[in-house]
C-alpha positions in Angstrom: -17.7 10.7 -8.0 -17.6 13.9 -6.4 -13.7 15.4 -5.9 -13.6 15.0 -2.1 -14.6 11.6 -2.6 -11.4 11.4 -5.5 -9.1 13.2 -3.3 -9.9 10.7 -0.1 -9.6 7.6 -1.9 -6.8 7.8 -4.8 -4.4 11.3 -3.5 -4.4 11.1 0.1 -3.4 7.3 0.7 -0.2 8.0 -1.4 0.6 11.3 1.1 0.5 9.2 3.7 2.6 7.0 2.9 5.4 9.1 1.9 4.8 10.9 4.6 5.4 7.7 6.6 8.6 7.1 4.9 9.8 10.9 5.5 9.3 10.0 9.4 10.9 7.3 9.2 8.6 4.8 9.7 8.9 2.8 6.9 12.8 2.6 8.0 11.6 1.5 11.1 9.0 -0.9 9.8 11.9 -2.5 7.2 12.9 -0.1 4.5 16.3 0.1 3.2 16.9 4.0 3.9 18.0 4.0 0.8 15.7 3.3 -1.0 12.3 3.4 1.3 11.0 6.3 -0.9 12.3 5.0 -3.8 10.4 2.1 -3.0 7.0 3.3 -1.9 6.9 5.5 -4.4 7.0 2.9 -6.9 4.6 0.4 -4.5 2.4 4.3 -4.6 2.2 4.1 -8.3 0.8 0.2 -8.0 -1.3 0.5 -5.3 -3.1 3.5 -7.6 -3.0 0.8 -10.5 -4.4 -1.6 -8.5 -7.3 -0.1 -7.2 -8.2 2.4 -10.3 -8.7 -1.4 -12.4 -10.9 -2.5 -9.2 -12.9 0.9 -9.3 -13.6 -0.5 -12.8 -14.4 -3.6 -11.6 -16.9 -2.8 -9.0 -19.0 -0.6 -11.5 -19.9 -4.2 -13.2 -20.5 -5.9 -10.2 -20.8 -5.6 -6.5 -17.9 -5.9 -4.7 -17.6 -5.0 -0.8 -15.4 -2.7 0.1 -15.1 -4.5 3.5 -14.6 -7.8 1.8 -11.8 -5.7 -0.4 -10.4 -4.1 3.0 -9.9 -7.1 4.6 -8.1 -8.8 1.2 -5.6 -5.7 0.9 -5.2 -6.5 4.9 -3.9 -9.6 4.0 -1.8 -8.8 1.2 -0.4 -6.4 3.6 0.5 -8.8 6.4 1.9 -11.5 3.2 3.8 -8.7 1.6 5.2 -7.2 4.6 6.3 -10.9 6.3 8.3 -11.7 3.1 9.9 -8.5 3.0 10.6 -8.8 6.6 12.1 -12.6 5.8 14.3 -11.3 2.8 15.8 -8.4 4.9 16.7 -10.7 7.6 18.4 -13.3 4.5 20.1 -10.5 3.1 22.0 -9.3 6.8 22.7 -12.8 7.8 24.5 -13.3 4.8 26.8 -10.3 4.9 25.2 -8.5 1.5 26.0 -11.6 -0.3 22.3 -13.6 -0.8 20.9 -11.4 -4.0 18.3 -13.5 -4.1 17.4 -12.3 -0.3 18.3 -8.8 -1.3 15.3 -9.4 -4.5 12.7 -10.3 -2.1 13.5 -7.7 0.8 13.4 -5.3 -2.3 10.3 -6.1 -4.5 8.2 -7.0 -0.9 9.0 -3.7 0.1 7.8 -2.7 -3.2 4.5 -5.5 -3.0 3.9 -4.0 1.0 4.0 -0.5 0.1 1.4 -0.5 -2.7 -0.8 -2.9 -0.1 -0.7 -0.8 2.3 -1.3 2.2 -0.2 -4.6 -0.5 -1.3 -5.4 -1.2 2.1 -5.8 3.0 3.2 -7.7 3.5 0.1 -10.7 1.0 1.2 -10.6 1.8 4.1 -11.0 5.4 3.7 -14.3 4.1 1.3 -15.7 1.8 4.4 -15.5 4.9 6.2 -17.5 7.4 3.3 -20.0 4.3 3.3 -20.2 5.2 7.0 -20.0 8.5 7.7 -21.3 9.8 4.2 -19.9 13.1 3.4 -22.0 16.4 2.5 -23.4 14.4 -1.3 -22.9 18.4 -2.5 -19.2 18.3 -3.8 
């Protein structure tokens, strides 16, 4: 795998998520300011592992990058819904509903992992459509 593709598929999605967190976008979406960066980093690590496992599977079986993109978008939507439901339940209970707090936190981690995988799959789809110079 050329170095440019490796950077695009594995490093750039993580950098974009960290930049979004540092810019306050992830808190605006629904993360708690206290643990937004920590949750994003855990999600990036999980998303990274998912992408590496899928890369190994794709070597043996033909899986469409567009199909993976759609699956990751669906997973991100589900995780986002869980995160926001947990946040609402936690806020309504005046921080007494621990289950809602855990749903909020782990939903956010799942959301970050799914966004990482979605960005990586999106970049792969774009690279298939618009190939870069193959000599890198």
